[in-house]
C-alpha beads as a LAMMPS data file, in Angstrom:
LAMMPS data file: protein, C-alpha beads

136 atoms
135 bonds

1 atom types
1 bond types

-500.0 500.0 xlo xhi
-500.0 500.0 ylo yhi
-500.0 500.0 zlo zhi

Masses

1 110.0

Atoms # bond

1 1 1 170.119 -41.471 -347.417
2 1 1 168.467 -43.281 -344.486
3 1 1 171.799 -43.859 -342.835
4 1 1 172.653 -40.153 -343.183
5 1 1 169.451 -39.095 -341.479
6 1 1 170.089 -41.574 -338.665
7 1 1 173.662 -40.465 -338.217
8 1 1 172.449 -36.763 -338.001
9 1 1 169.690 -37.620 -335.662
10 1 1 172.118 -39.704 -333.418
11 1 1 174.456 -36.693 -333.570
12 1 1 171.895 -34.213 -332.343
13 1 1 170.753 -36.505 -329.588
14 1 1 174.110 -37.340 -328.357
15 1 1 175.171 -33.583 -328.414
16 1 1 172.054 -32.626 -326.422
17 1 1 172.774 -35.338 -323.936
18 1 1 176.412 -34.279 -323.628
19 1 1 175.238 -30.776 -322.890
20 1 1 172.377 -31.418 -320.441
21 1 1 173.500 -34.620 -318.596
22 1 1 176.083 -32.744 -316.358
23 1 1 173.453 -30.155 -315.527
24 1 1 170.935 -32.846 -314.655
25 1 1 173.517 -34.661 -312.589
26 1 1 174.655 -31.482 -310.596
27 1 1 170.854 -30.757 -309.994
28 1 1 170.398 -34.320 -308.688
29 1 1 173.564 -34.053 -306.639
30 1 1 172.310 -30.892 -305.048
31 1 1 168.762 -32.504 -304.537
32 1 1 170.474 -35.567 -302.841
33 1 1 172.391 -33.363 -300.302
34 1 1 169.269 -31.544 -299.430
35 1 1 169.686 -28.163 -301.479
36 1 1 166.734 -27.181 -303.739
37 1 1 167.859 -25.320 -306.803
38 1 1 166.041 -24.989 -310.230
39 1 1 167.351 -26.790 -313.245
40 1 1 167.956 -23.561 -315.138
41 1 1 169.981 -22.194 -312.179
42 1 1 172.101 -25.234 -312.076
43 1 1 172.571 -25.020 -315.924
44 1 1 173.724 -21.460 -315.863
45 1 1 175.942 -22.227 -312.712
46 1 1 177.541 -25.254 -314.589
47 1 1 178.345 -23.526 -317.751
48 1 1 179.577 -20.420 -315.990
49 1 1 181.789 -22.377 -313.748
50 1 1 183.185 -24.252 -316.679
51 1 1 184.023 -21.344 -318.715
52 1 1 185.375 -19.174 -315.911
53 1 1 187.537 -22.042 -314.475
54 1 1 188.968 -22.831 -318.066
55 1 1 189.958 -19.244 -318.440
56 1 1 191.625 -19.132 -315.038
57 1 1 193.346 -22.630 -315.717
58 1 1 194.708 -21.190 -319.051
59 1 1 196.020 -18.119 -317.419
60 1 1 197.709 -20.090 -314.573
61 1 1 198.942 -22.513 -317.317
62 1 1 201.058 -19.831 -318.757
63 1 1 202.744 -18.840 -315.609
64 1 1 206.158 -20.950 -315.343
65 1 1 206.306 -23.419 -312.502
66 1 1 202.624 -22.989 -311.818
67 1 1 201.447 -24.753 -314.900
68 1 1 201.431 -28.087 -313.195
69 1 1 199.060 -26.867 -310.765
70 1 1 196.546 -25.752 -313.454
71 1 1 194.173 -28.825 -313.082
72 1 1 194.015 -28.205 -309.361
73 1 1 193.376 -24.506 -309.959
74 1 1 190.721 -25.362 -312.382
75 1 1 188.883 -27.642 -309.982
76 1 1 189.053 -25.196 -306.990
77 1 1 187.883 -22.331 -309.173
78 1 1 185.101 -24.545 -310.552
79 1 1 183.945 -25.286 -306.918
80 1 1 184.199 -21.702 -305.968
81 1 1 182.140 -20.618 -308.992
82 1 1 179.488 -23.201 -308.169
83 1 1 179.615 -22.010 -304.507
84 1 1 178.976 -18.449 -305.427
85 1 1 176.420 -18.992 -308.116
86 1 1 174.376 -21.637 -306.209
87 1 1 174.732 -19.922 -302.714
88 1 1 176.110 -23.105 -301.126
89 1 1 179.588 -23.585 -299.163
90 1 1 182.630 -25.343 -300.586
91 1 1 181.938 -28.567 -298.864
92 1 1 178.449 -28.864 -300.370
93 1 1 179.725 -27.790 -303.826
94 1 1 182.402 -30.682 -303.545
95 1 1 179.865 -33.323 -302.454
96 1 1 177.435 -32.196 -305.218
97 1 1 180.249 -32.460 -307.757
98 1 1 181.287 -35.850 -306.267
99 1 1 177.729 -37.165 -306.392
100 1 1 177.448 -35.639 -309.973
101 1 1 180.538 -37.644 -311.030
102 1 1 179.247 -40.889 -309.502
103 1 1 176.009 -40.503 -311.473
104 1 1 177.900 -39.827 -314.551
105 1 1 180.151 -42.913 -314.107
106 1 1 177.007 -45.071 -313.622
107 1 1 175.467 -43.712 -316.749
108 1 1 178.681 -44.319 -318.731
109 1 1 179.018 -47.952 -317.448
110 1 1 175.277 -48.662 -318.136
111 1 1 175.762 -47.228 -321.662
112 1 1 178.945 -49.317 -322.248
113 1 1 177.162 -52.460 -321.000
114 1 1 174.091 -51.863 -323.216
115 1 1 176.508 -50.988 -326.197
116 1 1 178.225 -54.381 -325.630
117 1 1 175.115 -56.206 -325.417
118 1 1 173.791 -54.641 -328.539
119 1 1 176.967 -55.241 -330.487
120 1 1 177.076 -58.981 -329.370
121 1 1 173.538 -59.444 -330.405
122 1 1 174.384 -58.144 -334.019
123 1 1 175.312 -60.624 -336.888
124 1 1 178.750 -59.881 -337.902
125 1 1 180.154 -60.813 -341.217
126 1 1 182.865 -63.357 -340.831
127 1 1 185.349 -62.305 -343.565
128 1 1 185.342 -58.557 -343.222
129 1 1 189.034 -58.434 -344.710
130 1 1 189.172 -59.527 -348.274
131 1 1 192.556 -60.373 -349.738
132 1 1 193.182 -59.690 -353.427
133 1 1 196.133 -61.122 -355.186
134 1 1 198.713 -58.498 -356.377
135 1 1 200.546 -59.028 -359.705
136 1 1 203.931 -57.664 -360.168

Bonds

1 1 1 2
2 1 2 3
3 1 3 4
4 1 4 5
5 1 5 6
6 1 6 7
7 1 7 8
8 1 8 9
9 1 9 10
10 1 10 11
11 1 11 12
12 1 12 13
13 1 13 14
14 1 14 15
15 1 15 16
16 1 16 17
17 1 17 18
18 1 18 19
19 1 19 20
20 1 20 21
21 1 21 22
22 1 22 23
23 1 23 24
24 1 24 25
25 1 25 26
26 1 26 27
27 1 27 28
28 1 28 29
29 1 29 30
30 1 30 31
31 1 31 32
32 1 32 33
33 1 33 34
34 1 34 35
35 1 35 36
36 1 36 37
37 1 37 38
38 1 38 39
39 1 39 40
40 1 40 41
41 1 41 42
42 1 42 43
43 1 43 44
44 1 44 45
45 1 45 46
46 1 46 47
47 1 47 48
48 1 48 49
49 1 49 50
50 1 50 51
51 1 51 52
52 1 52 53
53 1 53 54
54 1 54 55
55 1 55 56
56 1 56 57
57 1 57 58
58 1 58 59
59 1 59 60
60 1 60 61
61 1 61 62
62 1 62 63
63 1 63 64
64 1 64 65
65 1 65 66
66 1 66 67
67 1 67 68
68 1 68 69
69 1 69 70
70 1 70 71
71 1 71 72
72 1 72 73
73 1 73 74
74 1 74 75
75 1 75 76
76 1 76 77
77 1 77 78
78 1 78 79
79 1 79 80
80 1 80 81
81 1 81 82
82 1 82 83
83 1 83 84
84 1 84 85
85 1 85 86
86 1 86 87
87 1 87 88
88 1 88 89
89 1 89 90
90 1 90 91
91 1 91 92
92 1 92 93
93 1 93 94
94 1 94 95
95 1 95 96
96 1 96 97
97 1 97 98
98 1 98 99
99 1 99 100
100 1 100 101
101 1 101 102
102 1 102 103
103 1 103 104
104 1 104 105
105 1 105 106
106 1 106 107
107 1 107 108
108 1 108 109
109 1 109 110
110 1 110 111
111 1 111 112
112 1 112 113
113 1 113 114
114 1 114 115
115 1 115 116
116 1 116 117
117 1 117 118
118 1 118 119
119 1 119 120
120 1 120 121
121 1 121 122
122 1 122 123
123 1 123 124
124 1 124 125
125 1 125 126
126 1 126 127
127 1 127 128
128 1 128 129
129 1 129 130
130 1 130 131
131 1 131 132
132 1 132 133
133 1 133 134
134 1 134 135
135 1 135 136
């Protein structure tokens, strides 16, 4: 029962982090380049840009010979929606997205490093696989 509660707690915490980490990183990216926007406005802009860009990329994906360009269309439409909703130009939207990506990469590397250290400190059972004789 304790393990189930721990797994549910970890699931909720990681889901919340997955939702709010990109919003915070875009907010930090905008703050680094000198643009002041509220965290709520960045969150609404991020989720709106994500949904609208996904719809546009799906529509472009169904057009023959243009489906190879759908990732590029997704990225450009994502930047455009961020530009419109956050009242910034395309260059600042690109820089904020790049800084956000760098922040997320640093967080992912730190998480991987801490996970590796945590796993290396655990005591692992030597004979995990047990072989049983098979009688024919």
